[in-house]
N, C-alpha and C positions, 0 to 999 in steps of 0.2 A: 875730213874729207879735202883734194883737189877740184878746183874750181876754176874753168872758164868764162867769166861772161863776155858777151857780146850785144850789144845794142845798137840799134840803127832810130835815130829820133827827126820826125820831119819835120824840116825847120817853119815848116808853115802856119799861121794861126797861134803864135807866142811859144812855137818850140825851142827859139834857142834859147828861156828861160830855162823850158822841159828838160833842156839838153845837159844845162851847169848844172842843172840840180839834179839828174841824173848823176855824171859826172861825180858830183861832191857827195852824194850818197855810196858809189862806186869804191873812191879813194878810201873810204873810212873802214870799210872792208878788207880790201882786197891791192896789187901793186898796180900803178897802170903801167900798160906792154907799148899798149900804139891804139892812137884817136879812141876809136871807141872800143877797147877790147880791155880786160882786165885778167887776172889769176892771182890764184894765189891760196893757200891753207886757209878752213873757217869751218867751224863747228858748225855741230844741227844747226844749235840757238840760233849761231850767229849769221848763219842762212837762211831758218825763217824770219831775222828782224829783218834783213837783205827784202827779200822777196816781198815781206810785210810795205816795207818802207817804199821801195819802184814801185808795186802795185798800185801805191796810191798817188804817183809820180808821176809812170805813162800817160798816153791816153793810147785806152787799147782799142782805139779804132784808127789808128794812126798812125805810134811806134809799135818798134818790133825788142825784143828782149830776147836773147839764147843764152840759155845757160848747160855748156857741159861739166859734167862731174866722174870721177876718179878717186878711188879708196888712195891714193897719193903719188903726189907727182913722178915718182919713178916709173911706174904704173904706165907713164904718156911722153909719149918718142916725138920730141921737136925736131921740125929742124926749117934752122932759122937760112933765108938769103936776103944777100945786102946786108945793113948794118944793124947787129945789134943791140937796139935802141938803149936793154936790160944791161950790160957792158958799161954804158957811160953814165945812167941815171945815179948812180952812186955814188960819184966825185960831191966834192963838195967846195 
């Protein structure tokens, strides 16, 4: 399945560490698109692990995380305005 993950971590009360940990977890499973947005193909079992790790990391009373799911990327229409960061992130 193809997912887009978006998160908003409050920087209050140690939020910087929560933000870093959330970023690292997402980076293991998905491609970083911009700031707090990730996307990519993921299996059901990987999604289960991702959600399990993230639910242990975020503070449910302060932070927010949204997952958008699609069967695959071709069913998702994207319009990009401005710089397409993905076009430059593959350079070494």
